[in-house]
C-alpha positions as CSV (number, residue, x, y, z in Angstrom):
1,M,-0.7,-15.1,-19.6
2,L,-3.7,-14.2,-17.1
3,S,-5.5,-17.4,-15.9
4,L,-9.0,-15.8,-15.3
5,K,-11.4,-15.8,-18.2
6,L,-12.8,-12.8,-19.8
7,D,-15.5,-12.3,-21.1
8,R,-15.1,-8.4,-22.0
9,P,-11.7,-6.4,-21.3
10,L,-10.2,-6.0,-17.7
11,V,-8.6,-2.5,-17.2
12,V,-6.1,-2.8,-14.2
13,F,-4.9,0.4,-13.2
14,D,-3.6,2.4,-10.6
15,I,-3.9,6.0,-9.2
16,E,-1.7,8.9,-7.7
17,S,-3.3,11.9,-6.7
18,T,-3.4,14.7,-4.0
19,G,-4.9,13.5,-1.6
20,T,-6.8,10.5,-0.3
21,S,-10.0,12.1,-0.6
22,P,-11.5,10.5,-4.0
23,R,-14.4,13.2,-3.8
24,K,-12.1,16.2,-2.8
25,D,-8.5,15.4,-4.0
26,R,-7.5,15.0,-7.9
27,I,-5.5,12.6,-9.8
28,I,-2.1,13.3,-11.0
29,E,-1.0,9.8,-12.5
30,L,-3.5,7.5,-14.2
31,A,-1.7,4.1,-15.2
32,A,-3.7,1.7,-17.2
33,I,-3.3,-1.8,-18.5
34,K,-6.2,-3.2,-20.9
35,V,-6.1,-6.5,-21.0
36,S,-8.5,-8.2,-23.8
37,P,-10.5,-11.8,-23.6
38,A,-7.6,-13.2,-25.9
39,G,-4.7,-12.2,-23.7
40,S,-3.5,-9.1,-25.5
41,E,-2.7,-6.1,-23.6
42,E,-2.9,-2.2,-24.2
43,R,-0.5,0.1,-22.0
44,K,-1.3,3.9,-21.6
45,C,-0.3,6.5,-18.8
46,W,-1.3,10.1,-18.4
47,L,0.9,13.0,-16.3
48,L,-1.9,15.5,-15.6
49,N,-2.2,19.0,-14.1
50,P,-4.3,18.6,-11.2
51,G,-5.4,22.4,-11.4
52,I,-4.7,22.7,-7.1
53,P,-1.8,22.2,-5.6
54,I,0.0,19.3,-4.8
55,P,0.5,19.1,-0.9
56,P,4.5,18.6,-0.1
57,E,3.1,15.2,2.1
58,T,1.9,14.2,-0.8
59,T,5.1,14.4,-2.9
60,A,6.9,12.7,-0.2
61,I,4.9,9.8,-1.5
62,H,5.2,9.7,-5.0
63,G,7.2,12.4,-5.9
64,I,5.2,13.8,-8.3
65,T,5.7,18.0,-7.9
66,D,3.7,20.8,-9.1
67,E,6.5,22.0,-11.4
68,I,6.7,18.3,-12.9
69,V,2.9,18.7,-14.1
70,K,2.6,22.4,-14.7
71,N,2.5,22.2,-18.3
72,C,0.8,18.3,-18.6
73,P,-3.2,18.7,-19.5
74,T,-5.8,18.3,-17.4
75,F,-8.3,15.8,-16.6
76,A,-11.2,17.3,-18.8
77,D,-8.6,17.9,-21.3
78,K,-7.7,14.0,-21.5
79,A,-11.5,12.6,-20.0
80,N,-12.5,11.7,-24.0
81,E,-9.2,9.7,-24.4
82,I,-9.5,7.9,-21.3
83,F,-13.1,7.4,-21.3
84,E,-12.5,5.5,-24.5
85,F,-9.8,3.5,-23.1
86,F,-12.4,2.3,-20.4
87,R,-15.2,2.1,-22.7
88,D,-17.4,-1.2,-22.1
89,C,-14.4,-2.8,-19.8
90,D,-14.2,-4.3,-16.4
91,L,-12.1,-2.5,-13.6
92,S,-9.0,-3.8,-11.4
93,G,-7.0,-2.2,-9.1
94,F,-5.4,-2.6,-5.8
95,N,-7.6,-1.2,-3.4
96,A,-9.5,-0.2,-6.1
97,D,-13.0,-0.4,-5.2
98,R,-12.3,2.1,-1.7
99,F,-10.2,5.0,-4.0
100,D,-8.8,4.2,-7.5
101,I,-12.8,3.7,-9.0
102,P,-14.3,6.5,-6.8
103,C,-11.6,8.8,-7.6
104,L,-12.0,8.0,-11.3
105,E,-15.8,7.8,-11.1
106,E,-16.0,11.3,-9.5
107,E,-12.9,13.1,-12.3
108,F,-15.6,12.1,-15.5
109,A,-18.5,13.5,-12.9
110,R,-16.4,16.9,-12.8
111,V,-16.5,16.9,-16.6
112,G,-20.1,15.7,-17.5
113,L,-19.3,12.0,-18.0
114,N,-21.1,8.8,-16.0
115,F,-18.2,6.3,-16.0
116,A,-20.9,3.8,-14.8
117,A,-18.6,1.7,-12.3
118,T,-21.3,-0.1,-10.9
119,A,-22.2,-1.5,-14.0
120,R,-18.9,-3.1,-14.3
121,R,-17.4,-6.0,-13.1
122,H,-14.6,-5.0,-10.1
123,V,-11.4,-7.3,-9.7
124,D,-10.1,-6.0,-6.5
125,V,-6.6,-7.5,-5.9
126,Q,-6.3,-6.5,-2.1
127,R,-9.6,-8.2,-1.6
128,I,-8.3,-11.6,-3.3
129,Y,-5.0,-11.3,-1.2
130,H,-7.2,-10.5,2.1
131,K,-9.6,-13.6,1.4
132,M,-6.7,-16.2,0.4
133,E,-4.6,-15.1,3.1
134,P,-7.0,-14.5,6.6
135,R,-4.7,-11.6,8.9
136,D,-6.0,-12.6,11.9
137,L,-4.5,-13.4,15.4
138,T,-5.1,-17.6,14.1
139,A,-3.3,-16.8,11.1
140,A,-0.6,-14.7,12.5
141,V,-0.3,-17.4,15.3
142,K,0.5,-20.1,12.3
143,F,2.8,-17.8,10.6
144,Y,5.0,-16.6,13.0
145,L,4.6,-19.3,15.6
146,G,4.2,-22.4,13.4
147,R,1.4,-23.6,15.2
148,P,-2.2,-23.4,15.6
149,H,-3.2,-21.1,18.0
150,E,-5.8,-23.5,20.6
151,G,-8.2,-21.5,23.1
152,A,-9.0,-18.5,19.8
153,H,-11.5,-16.2,21.3
154,G,-10.3,-16.8,25.2
155,A,-8.8,-13.8,25.9
156,E,-6.2,-15.5,28.0
157,A,-5.3,-17.6,25.1
158,D,-5.5,-14.3,23.0
159,A,-3.3,-12.1,25.0
160,A,-0.7,-14.8,25.5
161,A,-0.3,-15.5,21.7
162,T,-0.4,-12.0,20.9
163,L,3.1,-11.8,23.0
164,E,4.6,-14.9,21.1
165,V,3.9,-13.2,17.9
166,L,5.4,-9.7,18.9
167,K,8.4,-11.6,20.4
168,A,8.3,-13.2,16.8
169,Q,7.9,-10.6,15.1
170,M,10.6,-8.4,16.7
171,E,12.8,-11.5,16.3
172,K,11.8,-12.1,12.7
173,Y,12.3,-8.4,11.4
174,P,15.4,-7.0,13.0
175,A,14.7,-3.4,11.6
176,L,11.8,-3.1,13.5
177,P,11.9,0.1,16.1
178,K,13.6,-1.1,19.1
179,T,11.3,1.5,21.8
180,S,7.5,1.6,22.1
181,A,7.7,5.2,21.4
182,E,9.9,4.7,17.9
183,M,7.2,1.4,17.4
184,D,4.2,4.1,17.9
185,E,5.4,6.3,15.4
186,Y,6.3,3.5,12.9
187,L,3.0,2.0,13.0
188,V,0.9,5.2,12.9
189,P,2.6,8.2,12.2
190,H,1.8,11.1,14.3
191,D,0.6,14.6,12.7
192,P,1.3,17.4,15.4
193,L,-1.4,19.0,14.0
194,N,-4.3,16.8,14.7
195,A,-5.5,17.2,17.8
196,D,-6.5,13.0,18.2
197,R,-5.1,10.4,16.5
198,N,-7.1,10.0,13.8
199,G,-7.4,13.2,12.5
200,M,-11.0,14.0,13.0
201,L,-9.8,17.4,14.3
202,R,-7.1,19.2,12.8
203,W,-5.3,23.2,14.3
204,K,-5.2,25.1,10.9
205,D,-3.9,28.5,11.8
206,G,-3.9,28.3,15.3
207,E,-7.6,27.3,15.4
208,L,-8.8,23.8,16.3
209,T,-11.2,23.1,13.3
210,V,-13.3,19.8,11.8
211,N,-10.9,17.9,9.7
212,F,-14.1,16.0,7.9
213,G,-17.5,16.1,6.0
214,K,-19.2,18.9,5.1
215,K,-17.8,21.2,8.3
216,K,-14.0,20.3,7.1
217,G,-11.9,23.5,8.1
218,E,-14.4,25.4,10.2
219,S,-13.5,26.3,13.2
220,L,-14.7,24.4,16.6
221,T,-15.1,27.8,18.6
222,K,-17.3,29.2,15.7
223,L,-19.3,26.3,15.7
224,M,-20.2,26.9,19.4
225,L,-21.5,30.1,18.7
226,N,-23.4,29.8,15.6
227,E,-23.7,25.5,15.1
228,P,-23.7,24.2,19.0
229,N,-26.3,21.1,17.6
230,Y,-23.3,20.1,15.4
231,L,-21.3,20.0,18.6
232,R,-23.7,18.0,20.5
233,W,-23.8,15.6,17.7
234,L,-20.3,15.3,17.3
235,M,-19.6,14.5,21.5
236,K,-22.6,11.9,21.5
237,G,-21.6,10.4,17.9
238,D,-19.8,7.5,17.3
239,F,-16.9,8.9,16.9
240,D,-13.6,8.2,19.5
241,S,-13.3,9.2,22.7
242,E,-10.6,12.1,22.3
243,V,-13.2,13.8,19.6
244,R,-15.7,13.5,22.5
245,M,-14.1,14.4,25.1
246,I,-12.3,17.4,23.0
247,V,-15.9,18.8,22.3
248,K,-17.6,18.3,25.1
249,D,-14.7,20.3,27.3
250,L,-15.3,23.0,24.9
251,L,-19.2,23.1,25.4
252,E,-19.3,22.4,29.4
253,N,-15.7,24.5,30.4
254,G,-15.2,26.8,27.2
255,R,-11.7,25.1,27.3
256,L,-9.6,23.7,24.1
257,P,-6.8,21.8,24.2
258,P,-2.9,23.6,23.8
259,A,-2.1,24.3,20.3
260,P,0.6,22.7,19.2
261,K,3.9,24.5,19.5
262,A,5.5,26.4,16.0
C-alpha cells in the first residue's frame, strides 16, 4: 500500500525508446501502473513499433529489436488509449522529469494531443533518492570510511579524503576494474566515433560532424565553408575544451584530428 496520500490517481510509468533524445527518438515500450487514491492498482503495457530503426546499441540495453516490434501498433495507433489511461492523473517515474515525461509529451504532440505535463504533479523517484541520500564527498566519506569528513571543502582535506574513498571502494567492490585504463572505460565507455569525450563532435561516413542541436549531422568542413560563424560560436561558447580546440584548429589551420581506423 502506497503511504503517499493521493487526491487523484498517480501513474507510475517507464519508457524504453530508440535512444536518449525525447524530441527525436520514439517510444518502443511503455509500462504504466495507475494507483488510485483508494490504493487500487491498474497495470498496462504497450509494445510499439517506433516507425524508425532501433539502433543496435539501444537494443543491447533493452533487448527489443526491429523484428520484435515489426507487427506492433504505432504510438499513433494507441495514442487515444494511452491518453485516456493517463487522463487527470499525476505522474511518477525514475528520472521521469528529464526523460520519460518529455518523451511521452513529444509523442502526444506528434499526433495533436496536448498532454499538459506542467498541469500535473510530478513525483520523480530519482529526485527523492538524491534528496534523501546525498552523494557528495562528505556522504561518501561517511558511507565508505564510517567517519565525518573533517575539513570539508578545503582542497587538501578533500583530496586526501577522495583518495581514502577510492582505496575503500577498491576493497569493497572486488569486481571493479583493476587498471586505470579499464576503470576509465568502465566509468565512461568510449565510442571511437566520438571526437571528444562527450560526443559533441562525431565521425560519420568519414566526415567529422556536429552531434547535437539544429546542426546535428552536418559536416564541420562544410560548415567552415558555408557557415563559419557557427564554428566561431562553437569555439567561443560554453563547450568542453576538446570541442573548442578541434574547431579552433579547423578554423585557423584547416586541420581536423585523424579519423578513427575502420
